[in-house]
N, CA, C, O and the ligand as a Tripos MOL2 file, in Angstrom:
@<TRIPOS>MOLECULE
protein
  261   259    66     0     0
PROTEIN
NO_CHARGES

@<TRIPOS>ATOM
      1 N           0.9020   -1.2400    0.0120 N.3       1 MET1
      2 CA          0.0720   -0.0490    0.0030 C.3       1 MET1
      3 C           0.8670    1.2000   -0.0190 C.2       1 MET1
      4 O           1.8870    1.3090    0.6610 O.2       1 MET1
      5 N           0.4060    2.1830   -0.8150 N.am      2 LYS2
      6 CA          1.2010    3.3550   -0.8560 C.3       2 LYS2
      7 C           1.1150    4.2490    0.3200 C.2       2 LYS2
      8 O           0.1000    4.1210    1.0060 O.2       2 LYS2
      9 N           2.0340    5.1770    0.7010 N.am      3 ASN3
     10 CA          1.9630    5.9660    1.8520 C.3       3 ASN3
     11 C           0.8800    7.0420    1.5920 C.2       3 ASN3
     12 O           1.0060    7.8410    0.6640 O.2       3 ASN3
     13 N          -0.1660    7.0500    2.4090 N.am      4 GLU4
     14 CA         -1.2860    8.0570    2.4140 C.3       4 GLU4
     15 C          -0.7910    9.2540    3.1790 C.2       4 GLU4
     16 O           0.0300    9.1820    4.0920 O.2       4 GLU4
     17 N          -1.3660   10.3920    2.7280 N.am      5 LYS5
     18 CA         -0.9750   11.6770    3.5470 C.3       5 LYS5
     19 C          -2.2450   12.2670    4.0680 C.2       5 LYS5
     20 O          -3.3110   12.0630    3.4870 O.2       5 LYS5
     21 N          -2.1590   12.9920    5.1460 N.am      6 CYS6
     22 CA         -3.2330   13.6620    5.6660 C.3       6 CYS6
     23 C          -3.8360   14.6290    4.7140 C.2       6 CYS6
     24 O          -3.1290   15.4630    4.1480 O.2       6 CYS6
     25 N          -5.0560   14.5520    4.5250 N.am      7 LYS7
     26 CA         -5.8430   15.5140    3.6110 C.3       7 LYS7
     27 C          -5.6350   16.9460    3.9470 C.2       7 LYS7
     28 O          -5.6520   17.7850    3.0470 O.2       7 LYS7
     29 N          -5.4250   17.3020    5.2790 N.am      8 LEU8
     30 CA         -5.3000   18.7000    5.7230 C.3       8 LEU8
     31 C          -3.9120   19.1900    5.8020 C.2       8 LEU8
     32 O          -3.6240   20.2700    5.2870 O.2       8 LEU8
     33 N          -3.0120   18.4580    6.4250 N.am      9 CYS9
     34 CA         -1.6290   18.9490    6.6580 C.3       9 CYS9
     35 C          -0.5400   18.2570    5.9620 C.2       9 CYS9
     36 O           0.6120   18.6910    5.9960 O.2       9 CYS9
     37 N          -0.8920   17.1310    5.2950 N.am     10 GLY10
     38 CA          0.1160   16.4230    4.4040 C.3      10 GLY10
     39 C           1.0560   15.5580    5.2140 C.2      10 GLY10
     40 O           2.0630   15.1370    4.6450 O.2      10 GLY10
     41 N           0.8320   15.2410    6.5130 N.am     11 THR11
     42 CA          1.6060   14.4860    7.3200 C.3      11 THR11
     43 C           1.4060   12.9730    6.8630 C.2      11 THR11
     44 O           0.2920   12.5190    6.6020 O.2      11 THR11
     45 N           2.5550   12.2530    6.7910 N.am     12 GLU12
     46 CA          2.3410   10.8790    6.3640 C.3      12 GLU12
     47 C           1.6310   10.0240    7.4110 C.2      12 GLU12
     48 O           1.9830   10.0500    8.5910 O.2      12 GLU12
     49 N           0.6640    9.2930    6.9840 N.am     13 LEU13
     50 CA         -0.2460    8.6480    7.8750 C.3      13 LEU13
     51 C           0.3090    7.2390    8.3260 C.2      13 LEU13
     52 O           0.9720    6.5140    7.5830 O.2      13 LEU13
     53 N          -0.0320    6.9380    9.6100 N.am     14 LYS14
     54 CA          0.1260    5.5610   10.0900 C.3      14 LYS14
     55 C          -1.1390    4.8500    9.9360 C.2      14 LYS14
     56 O          -2.2320    5.4140    9.9920 O.2      14 LYS14
     57 N          -0.9580    3.5120    9.7260 N.am     15 LYS15
     58 CA         -2.2170    2.7740    9.4660 C.3      15 LYS15
     59 C          -3.1560    2.7940   10.6470 C.2      15 LYS15
     60 O          -4.3630    2.6470   10.4540 O.2      15 LYS15
     61 N          -2.6630    2.9690   11.8760 N.am     16 ASP16
     62 CA         -3.5190    3.0660   12.9320 C.3      16 ASP16
     63 C          -4.6070    4.1980   12.8040 C.2      16 ASP16
     64 O          -5.7950    4.1000   13.1120 O.2      16 ASP16
     65 N          -3.8610    5.4450   12.2140 N.am     17 TRP17
     66 CA         -4.6240    6.6000   12.1910 C.3      17 TRP17
     67 C          -5.7660    6.4410   11.0660 C.2      17 TRP17
     68 O          -6.9190    6.8230   11.2650 O.2      17 TRP17
     69 N          -5.3350    5.8380    9.8580 N.am     18 ILE18
     70 CA         -6.3100    5.4980    8.9410 C.3      18 ILE18
     71 C          -7.5020    4.6030    9.4920 C.2      18 ILE18
     72 O          -8.6610    4.8320    9.1450 O.2      18 ILE18
     73 N          -7.1710    3.5750   10.3640 N.am     19 ALA19
     74 CA         -8.1350    2.7180   10.8000 C.3      19 ALA19
     75 C          -9.1390    3.6420   11.7150 C.2      19 ALA19
     76 O         -10.3650    3.5790   11.6270 O.2      19 ALA19
     77 N          -8.4660    4.4620   12.5560 N.am     20 LEU20
     78 CA         -9.2720    5.4060   13.3420 C.3      20 LEU20
     79 C         -10.1270    6.3120   12.6400 C.2      20 LEU20
     80 O         -11.2360    6.5380   13.1260 O.2      20 LEU20
     81 N          -9.8000    6.8410   11.6220 N.am     21 HIS21
     82 CA        -10.5980    7.5820   10.7610 C.3      21 HIS21
     83 C         -11.8640    6.9170   10.2420 C.2      21 HIS21
     84 O         -12.9700    7.4560   10.2030 O.2      21 HIS21
     85 N         -11.5520    5.6060    9.8260 N.am     22 ARG22
     86 CA        -12.6370    4.8660    9.2800 C.3      22 ARG22
     87 C         -13.5630    4.4560   10.3870 C.2      22 ARG22
     88 O         -14.7690    4.3850   10.1520 O.2      22 ARG22
     89 N         -13.1000    4.1910   11.5420 N.am     23 LYS23
     90 CA        -13.9270    3.7840   12.6520 C.3      23 LYS23
     91 C         -14.7420    4.8690   13.0410 C.2      23 LYS23
     92 O         -15.9540    4.6890   13.1590 O.2      23 LYS23
     93 N         -14.1900    6.0610   13.2720 N.am     24 LEU24
     94 CA        -14.8970    7.2270   13.7810 C.3      24 LEU24
     95 C         -15.8050    8.0760   12.7890 C.2      24 LEU24
     96 O         -16.8860    8.5710   13.1100 O.2      24 LEU24
     97 N         -15.2170    8.1690   11.5590 N.am     25 LEU25
     98 CA        -15.8780    8.9980   10.6490 C.3      25 LEU25
     99 C         -16.4770    8.3710    9.4710 C.2      25 LEU25
    100 O         -17.6650    8.5510    9.2040 O.2      25 LEU25
    101 N         -15.6810    7.6180    8.7290 N.am     26 ASP26
    102 CA        -16.3000    7.1030    7.5340 C.3      26 ASP26
    103 C         -15.6050    5.7560    7.0110 C.2      26 ASP26
    104 O         -14.5080    5.7960    6.4550 O.2      26 ASP26
    105 N         -16.3090    4.5580    7.2220 N.am     27 ILE27
    106 CA        -15.7120    3.2930    6.7820 C.3      27 ILE27
    107 C         -15.1550    3.3580    5.4990 C.2      27 ILE27
    108 O         -14.0760    2.8050    5.2850 O.2      27 ILE27
    109 N         -15.8130    4.0240    4.5290 N.am     28 ASP28
    110 CA        -15.3860    3.8980    3.1790 C.3      28 ASP28
    111 C         -14.5550    5.0760    2.7350 C.2      28 ASP28
    112 O         -14.4460    5.3100    1.5310 O.2      28 ASP28
    113 N         -13.9500    5.8490    3.6620 N.am     29 ALA29
    114 CA        -13.1740    7.0740    3.2950 C.3      29 ALA29
    115 C         -12.1620    6.6910    2.3750 C.2      29 ALA29
    116 O         -11.6280    5.5830    2.4020 O.2      29 ALA29
    117 N         -11.8670    7.6610    1.4930 N.am     30 LYS30
    118 CA        -10.7530    7.5630    0.4240 C.3      30 LYS30
    119 C          -9.5610    8.4480    0.8240 C.2      30 LYS30
    120 O          -8.4110    8.2210    0.4500 O.2      30 LYS30
    121 N          -9.9150    9.4520    1.5960 N.am     31 GLU31
    122 CA         -8.9070   10.4460    2.0310 C.3      31 GLU31
    123 C          -9.0120   10.5100    3.6050 C.2      31 GLU31
    124 O         -10.1260   10.4910    4.1290 O.2      31 GLU31
    125 N          -7.9280   10.5800    4.3190 N.am     32 PHE32
    126 CA         -7.7390   10.5020    5.7320 C.3      32 PHE32
    127 C          -7.1300   11.6750    6.4410 C.2      32 PHE32
    128 O          -6.3960   12.4420    5.8170 O.2      32 PHE32
    129 N          -7.3740   11.8410    7.6100 N.am     33 LEU33
    130 CA         -6.7030   12.7400    8.4640 C.3      33 LEU33
    131 C          -5.7960   12.1260    9.4200 C.2      33 LEU33
    132 O          -6.0220   11.0240    9.9200 O.2      33 LEU33
    133 N          -4.5990   12.9500    9.7180 N.am     34 CYS34
    134 CA         -3.7200   12.5270   10.6560 C.3      34 CYS34
    135 C          -4.3080   12.5700   12.0920 C.2      34 CYS34
    136 O          -5.3790   13.1340   12.3170 O.2      34 CYS34
    137 N          -3.5810   11.9610   13.0490 N.am     35 ILE35
    138 CA         -4.1770   12.0270   14.4150 C.3      35 ILE35
    139 C          -4.4740   13.4350   14.9280 C.2      35 ILE35
    140 O          -5.4900   13.6740   15.5810 O.2      35 ILE35
    141 N          -3.5570   14.3680   14.6120 N.am     36 SER36
    142 CA         -3.7190   15.7140   15.2300 C.3      36 SER36
    143 C          -4.8350   16.4620   14.5890 C.2      36 SER36
    144 O          -5.5250   17.2320   15.2570 O.2      36 SER36
    145 N          -5.0390   16.2670   13.3200 N.am     37 CYS37
    146 CA         -6.1010   16.9010   12.5920 C.3      37 CYS37
    147 C          -7.4810   16.2860   12.9500 C.2      37 CYS37
    148 O          -8.4980   16.9790   12.9860 O.2      37 CYS37
    149 N          -7.4740   14.8330   13.2370 N.am     38 LEU38
    150 CA         -8.6220   14.2310   13.8080 C.3      38 LEU38
    151 C          -9.0420   14.8370   15.2100 C.2      38 LEU38
    152 O         -10.2010   15.1500   15.4860 O.2      38 LEU38
    153 N          -8.0110   14.9590   16.0180 N.am     39 ALA39
    154 CA         -8.2330   15.6050   17.3870 C.3      39 ALA39
    155 C          -8.8250   16.9440   17.1860 C.2      39 ALA39
    156 O          -9.7430   17.2660   17.9390 O.2      39 ALA39
    157 N          -8.4320   17.7610   16.2850 N.am     40 ASP40
    158 CA         -8.9630   19.1250   16.0700 C.3      40 ASP40
    159 C         -10.4730   19.0620   15.6800 C.2      40 ASP40
    160 O         -11.3440   19.8290   16.0900 O.2      40 ASP40
    161 N         -10.6410   17.9850   14.7920 N.am     41 THR41
    162 CA        -12.0530   17.8360   14.2980 C.3      41 THR41
    163 C         -12.9830   17.5130   15.3930 C.2      41 THR41
    164 O         -14.1000   18.0290   15.4260 O.2      41 THR41
    165 N         -12.5590   16.6470   16.3290 N.am     42 PHE42
    166 CA        -13.4260   16.3100   17.3800 C.3      42 PHE42
    167 C         -13.2490   17.1470   18.6250 C.2      42 PHE42
    168 O         -13.9080   16.9260   19.6400 O.2      42 PHE42
    169 N         -12.3580   18.1030   18.5370 N.am     43 GLY43
    170 CA        -12.1230   19.0160   19.7760 C.3      43 GLY43
    171 C         -11.6100   18.1850   20.9690 C.2      43 GLY43
    172 O         -12.0000   18.4190   22.1130 O.2      43 GLY43
    173 N         -10.8250   17.3170   20.7110 N.am     44 CYS44
    174 CA        -10.1390   16.5080   21.8360 C.3      44 CYS44
    175 C          -8.6930   16.5400   21.7480 C.2      44 CYS44
    176 O          -8.1690   17.2380   20.8800 O.2      44 CYS44
    177 N          -7.9820   15.8490   22.5660 N.am     45 ASP45
    178 CA         -6.5430   15.7720   22.6740 C.3      45 ASP45
    179 C          -6.0100   14.5100   21.8100 C.2      45 ASP45
    180 O          -6.6340   13.4490   21.7990 O.2      45 ASP45
    181 N          -4.9110   14.6870   21.1500 N.am     46 VAL46
    182 CA         -4.2200   13.5100   20.5320 C.3      46 VAL46
    183 C          -4.1580   12.2990   21.5050 C.2      46 VAL46
    184 O          -4.2750   11.1170   21.1790 O.2      46 VAL46
    185 N          -3.9690   12.7550   22.6570 N.am     47 GLU47
    186 CA         -3.7320   11.6110   23.6540 C.3      47 GLU47
    187 C          -4.9970   10.8440   23.7700 C.2      47 GLU47
    188 O          -4.9540    9.6130   23.7540 O.2      47 GLU47
    189 N          -6.2010   11.5280   23.8960 N.am     48 ASP48
    190 CA         -7.5220   10.7560   23.8560 C.3      48 ASP48
    191 C          -7.7440    9.7540   22.7020 C.2      48 ASP48
    192 O          -8.2410    8.6390   22.8640 O.2      48 ASP48
    193 N          -7.3200   10.2670   21.5030 N.am     49 LEU49
    194 CA         -7.3630    9.4270   20.4940 C.3      49 LEU49
    195 C          -6.4560    8.1340   20.4610 C.2      49 LEU49
    196 O          -6.8310    7.0410   20.0380 O.2      49 LEU49
    197 N          -5.2290    8.4180   20.9630 N.am     50 GLU50
    198 CA         -4.3140    7.3320   21.1260 C.3      50 GLU50
    199 C          -4.8760    6.1920   22.1340 C.2      50 GLU50
    200 O          -4.6780    4.9890   21.9570 O.2      50 GLU50
    201 N          -5.5600    6.7080   23.1480 N.am     51 ILE51
    202 CA         -6.3350    5.7830   24.0890 C.3      51 ILE51
    203 C          -7.4070    5.0270   23.2790 C.2      51 ILE51
    204 O          -7.5570    3.8150   23.4290 O.2      51 ILE51
    205 N          -8.1030    5.7020   22.4760 N.am     52 LYS52
    206 CA         -9.1710    5.1020   21.6760 C.3      52 LYS52
    207 C          -8.5540    4.0700   20.8240 C.2      52 LYS52
    208 O          -9.1310    2.9890   20.7080 O.2      52 LYS52
    209 N          -7.4160    4.2980   20.2030 N.am     53 ILE53
    210 CA         -6.8870    3.2780   19.2630 C.3      53 ILE53
    211 C          -6.5160    1.9550   20.0190 C.2      53 ILE53
    212 O          -6.6960    0.8300   19.5520 O.2      53 ILE53
    213 N          -5.9810    2.2300   21.2350 N.am     54 GLU54
    214 CA         -5.6160    1.0630   22.1820 C.3      54 GLU54
    215 C          -6.9220    0.2290   22.5050 C.2      54 GLU54
    216 O          -6.9520   -1.0010   22.4760 O.2      54 GLU54
    217 N          -8.0450    1.0770   22.8280 N.am     55 GLU55
    218 CA         -9.2230    0.4090   23.1560 C.3      55 GLU55
    219 C          -9.8540   -0.4770   21.9620 C.2      55 GLU55
    220 O         -10.3390   -1.5900   22.1650 O.2      55 GLU55
    221 N          -9.8010    0.0570   20.8660 N.am     56 PHE56
    222 CA        -10.3490   -0.5710   19.6360 C.3      56 PHE56
    223 C          -9.5340   -1.9130   19.3830 C.2      56 PHE56
    224 O         -10.0440   -2.9830   19.0500 O.2      56 PHE56
    225 N          -8.2170   -1.6810   19.5920 N.am     57 LYS57
    226 CA         -7.3170   -2.9130   19.4010 C.3      57 LYS57
    227 C          -7.7210   -4.0010   20.4640 C.2      57 LYS57
    228 O          -7.8720   -5.1820   20.1510 O.2      57 LYS57
    229 N          -7.8750   -3.5510   21.6630 N.am     58 GLU58
    230 CA         -8.1060   -4.4170   22.6670 C.3      58 GLU58
    231 C          -9.5960   -5.2030   22.4080 C.2      58 GLU58
    232 O          -9.7940   -6.3760   22.7220 O.2      58 GLU58
    233 N         -10.4930   -4.4070   21.8400 N.am     59 GLN59
    234 CA        -11.7930   -4.9560   21.5020 C.3      59 GLN59
    235 C         -11.7910   -5.9360   20.1830 C.2      59 GLN59
    236 O         -12.7740   -6.5820   19.8190 O.2      59 GLN59
    237 N         -10.5280   -5.9320   19.5400 N.am     60 GLY60
    238 CA        -10.4120   -6.7850   18.4180 C.3      60 GLY60
    239 C         -11.0230   -6.2490   17.0740 C.2      60 GLY60
    240 O         -11.3880   -6.9850   16.1570 O.2      60 GLY60
    241 N         -11.0880   -4.9520   17.0670 N.am     61 CYS61
    242 CA        -11.7440   -4.3890   15.9900 C.3      61 CYS61
    243 C         -10.9710   -4.7410   14.7580 C.2      61 CYS61
    244 O          -9.7500   -4.5920   14.7260 O.2      61 CYS61
    245 N         -11.6950   -5.2330   13.6800 N.am     62 VAL62
    246 CA        -10.9630   -5.6080   12.3980 C.3      62 VAL62
    247 C         -10.2400   -4.6340   11.7270 C.2      62 VAL62
    248 O          -9.2920   -4.9530   11.0100 O.2      62 VAL62
    249 N         -10.6380   -3.2900   11.9060 N.am     63 LEU63
    250 CA        -10.0130   -2.3610   11.2020 C.3      63 LEU63
    251 C          -8.6180   -2.1010   11.5390 C.2      63 LEU63
    252 O          -7.8380   -1.5890   10.7350 O.2      63 LEU63
    253 N          -8.2500   -2.5040   12.9050 N.am     64 PHE64
    254 CA         -6.9510   -2.2600   13.5290 C.3      64 PHE64
    255 C          -6.0440   -3.4670   13.4820 C.2      64 PHE64
    256 O          -5.0910   -3.5700   14.2540 O.2      64 PHE64
    257 N          -6.3530   -4.4150   12.5390 N.am     65 LYS65
    258 CA         -5.5540   -5.5240   12.3520 C.3      65 LYS65
    259 C          -4.3380   -5.2060   11.5550 C.2      65 LYS65
    260 O          -3.5190   -6.0890   11.2980 O.2      65 LYS65
    261 ZN         -3.2030   16.4390    9.5990 Zn       66 ZN66
@<TRIPOS>BOND
     1     1     2 1
     2     2     3 1
     3     3     4 2
     4     3     5 am
     5     5     6 1
     6     6     7 1
     7     7     8 2
     8     7     9 am
     9     9    10 1
    10    10    11 1
    11    11    12 2
    12    11    13 am
    13    13    14 1
    14    14    15 1
    15    15    16 2
    16    15    17 am
    17    17    18 1
    18    18    19 1
    19    19    20 2
    20    19    21 am
    21    21    22 1
    22    22    23 1
    23    23    24 2
    24    23    25 am
    25    25    26 1
    26    26    27 1
    27    27    28 2
    28    27    29 am
    29    29    30 1
    30    30    31 1
    31    31    32 2
    32    31    33 am
    33    33    34 1
    34    34    35 1
    35    35    36 2
    36    35    37 am
    37    37    38 1
    38    38    39 1
    39    39    40 2
    40    39    41 am
    41    41    42 1
    42    42    43 1
    43    43    44 2
    44    43    45 am
    45    45    46 1
    46    46    47 1
    47    47    48 2
    48    47    49 am
    49    49    50 1
    50    50    51 1
    51    51    52 2
    52    51    53 am
    53    53    54 1
    54    54    55 1
    55    55    56 2
    56    55    57 am
    57    57    58 1
    58    58    59 1
    59    59    60 2
    60    59    61 am
    61    61    62 1
    62    62    63 1
    63    63    64 2
    64    63    65 am
    65    65    66 1
    66    66    67 1
    67    67    68 2
    68    67    69 am
    69    69    70 1
    70    70    71 1
    71    71    72 2
    72    71    73 am
    73    73    74 1
    74    74    75 1
    75    75    76 2
    76    75    77 am
    77    77    78 1
    78    78    79 1
    79    79    80 2
    80    79    81 am
    81    81    82 1
    82    82    83 1
    83    83    84 2
    84    83    85 am
    85    85    86 1
    86    86    87 1
    87    87    88 2
    88    87    89 am
    89    89    90 1
    90    90    91 1
    91    91    92 2
    92    91    93 am
    93    93    94 1
    94    94    95 1
    95    95    96 2
    96    95    97 am
    97    97    98 1
    98    98    99 1
    99    99   100 2
   100    99   101 am
   101   101   102 1
   102   102   103 1
   103   103   104 2
   104   103   105 am
   105   105   106 1
   106   106   107 1
   107   107   108 2
   108   107   109 am
   109   109   110 1
   110   110   111 1
   111   111   112 2
   112   111   113 am
   113   113   114 1
   114   114   115 1
   115   115   116 2
   116   115   117 am
   117   117   118 1
   118   118   119 1
   119   119   120 2
   120   119   121 am
   121   121   122 1
   122   122   123 1
   123   123   124 2
   124   123   125 am
   125   125   126 1
   126   126   127 1
   127   127   128 2
   128   127   129 am
   129   129   130 1
   130   130   131 1
   131   131   132 2
   132   131   133 am
   133   133   134 1
   134   134   135 1
   135   135   136 2
   136   135   137 am
   137   137   138 1
   138   138   139 1
   139   139   140 2
   140   139   141 am
   141   141   142 1
   142   142   143 1
   143   143   144 2
   144   143   145 am
   145   145   146 1
   146   146   147 1
   147   147   148 2
   148   147   149 am
   149   149   150 1
   150   150   151 1
   151   151   152 2
   152   151   153 am
   153   153   154 1
   154   154   155 1
   155   155   156 2
   156   155   157 am
   157   157   158 1
   158   158   159 1
   159   159   160 2
   160   159   161 am
   161   161   162 1
   162   162   163 1
   163   163   164 2
   164   163   165 am
   165   165   166 1
   166   166   167 1
   167   167   168 2
   168   167   169 am
   169   169   170 1
   170   170   171 1
   171   171   172 2
   172   171   173 am
   173   173   174 1
   174   174   175 1
   175   175   176 2
   176   175   177 am
   177   177   178 1
   178   178   179 1
   179   179   180 2
   180   179   181 am
   181   181   182 1
   182   182   183 1
   183   183   184 2
   184   183   185 am
   185   185   186 1
   186   186   187 1
   187   187   188 2
   188   187   189 am
   189   189   190 1
   190   190   191 1
   191   191   192 2
   192   191   193 am
   193   193   194 1
   194   194   195 1
   195   195   196 2
   196   195   197 am
   197   197   198 1
   198   198   199 1
   199   199   200 2
   200   199   201 am
   201   201   202 1
   202   202   203 1
   203   203   204 2
   204   203   205 am
   205   205   206 1
   206   206   207 1
   207   207   208 2
   208   207   209 am
   209   209   210 1
   210   210   211 1
   211   211   212 2
   212   211   213 am
   213   213   214 1
   214   214   215 1
   215   215   216 2
   216   215   217 am
   217   217   218 1
   218   218   219 1
   219   219   220 2
   220   219   221 am
   221   221   222 1
   222   222   223 1
   223   223   224 2
   224   223   225 am
   225   225   226 1
   226   226   227 1
   227   227   228 2
   228   227   229 am
   229   229   230 1
   230   230   231 1
   231   231   232 2
   232   231   233 am
   233   233   234 1
   234   234   235 1
   235   235   236 2
   236   235   237 am
   237   237   238 1
   238   238   239 1
   239   239   240 2
   240   239   241 am
   241   241   242 1
   242   242   243 1
   243   243   244 2
   244   243   245 am
   245   245   246 1
   246   246   247 1
   247   247   248 2
   248   247   249 am
   249   249   250 1
   250   250   251 1
   251   251   252 2
   252   251   253 am
   253   253   254 1
   254   254   255 1
   255   255   256 2
   256   255   257 am
   257   257   258 1
   258   258   259 1
   259   259   260 2
@<TRIPOS>SUBSTRUCTURE
     1 MET1         2 RESIDUE 1 A MET
     2 LYS2         6 RESIDUE 1 A LYS
     3 ASN3        10 RESIDUE 1 A ASN
     4 GLU4        14 RESIDUE 1 A GLU
     5 LYS5        18 RESIDUE 1 A LYS
     6 CYS6        22 RESIDUE 1 A CYS
     7 LYS7        26 RESIDUE 1 A LYS
     8 LEU8        30 RESIDUE 1 A LEU
     9 CYS9        34 RESIDUE 1 A CYS
    10 GLY10       38 RESIDUE 1 A GLY
    11 THR11       42 RESIDUE 1 A THR
    12 GLU12       46 RESIDUE 1 A GLU
    13 LEU13       50 RESIDUE 1 A LEU
    14 LYS14       54 RESIDUE 1 A LYS
    15 LYS15       58 RESIDUE 1 A LYS
    16 ASP16       62 RESIDUE 1 A ASP
    17 TRP17       66 RESIDUE 1 A TRP
    18 ILE18       70 RESIDUE 1 A ILE
    19 ALA19       74 RESIDUE 1 A ALA
    20 LEU20       78 RESIDUE 1 A LEU
    21 HIS21       82 RESIDUE 1 A HIS
    22 ARG22       86 RESIDUE 1 A ARG
    23 LYS23       90 RESIDUE 1 A LYS
    24 LEU24       94 RESIDUE 1 A LEU
    25 LEU25       98 RESIDUE 1 A LEU
    26 ASP26      102 RESIDUE 1 A ASP
    27 ILE27      106 RESIDUE 1 A ILE
    28 ASP28      110 RESIDUE 1 A ASP
    29 ALA29      114 RESIDUE 1 A ALA
    30 LYS30      118 RESIDUE 1 A LYS
    31 GLU31      122 RESIDUE 1 A GLU
    32 PHE32      126 RESIDUE 1 A PHE
    33 LEU33      130 RESIDUE 1 A LEU
    34 CYS34      134 RESIDUE 1 A CYS
    35 ILE35      138 RESIDUE 1 A ILE
    36 SER36      142 RESIDUE 1 A SER
    37 CYS37      146 RESIDUE 1 A CYS
    38 LEU38      150 RESIDUE 1 A LEU
    39 ALA39      154 RESIDUE 1 A ALA
    40 ASP40      158 RESIDUE 1 A ASP
    41 THR41      162 RESIDUE 1 A THR
    42 PHE42      166 RESIDUE 1 A PHE
    43 GLY43      170 RESIDUE 1 A GLY
    44 CYS44      174 RESIDUE 1 A CYS
    45 ASP45      178 RESIDUE 1 A ASP
    46 VAL46      182 RESIDUE 1 A VAL
    47 GLU47      186 RESIDUE 1 A GLU
    48 ASP48      190 RESIDUE 1 A ASP
    49 LEU49      194 RESIDUE 1 A LEU
    50 GLU50      198 RESIDUE 1 A GLU
    51 ILE51      202 RESIDUE 1 A ILE
    52 LYS52      206 RESIDUE 1 A LYS
    53 ILE53      210 RESIDUE 1 A ILE
    54 GLU54      214 RESIDUE 1 A GLU
    55 GLU55      218 RESIDUE 1 A GLU
    56 PHE56      222 RESIDUE 1 A PHE
    57 LYS57      226 RESIDUE 1 A LYS
    58 GLU58      230 RESIDUE 1 A GLU
    59 GLN59      234 RESIDUE 1 A GLN
    60 GLY60      238 RESIDUE 1 A GLY
    61 CYS61      242 RESIDUE 1 A CYS
    62 VAL62      246 RESIDUE 1 A VAL
    63 LEU63      250 RESIDUE 1 A LEU
    64 PHE64      254 RESIDUE 1 A PHE
    65 LYS65      258 RESIDUE 1 A LYS
    66 ZN66       261 GROUP 0 **** ****
């Protein structure tokens, strides 16, 4: 898979961020946001989203495989 970049700031995306975007915003998304732009979108801290990622992984969410 080619490296995706954040739609807003151009930061190279990690696959966990793409999975988080899909999980929280749009499962069929073609463009993605990095974790800091996602945090801005939701008005929360990056740290909160990192906790979410860990929670989803623990739940065994298929997006985070
Ligand atoms: Zn960004």
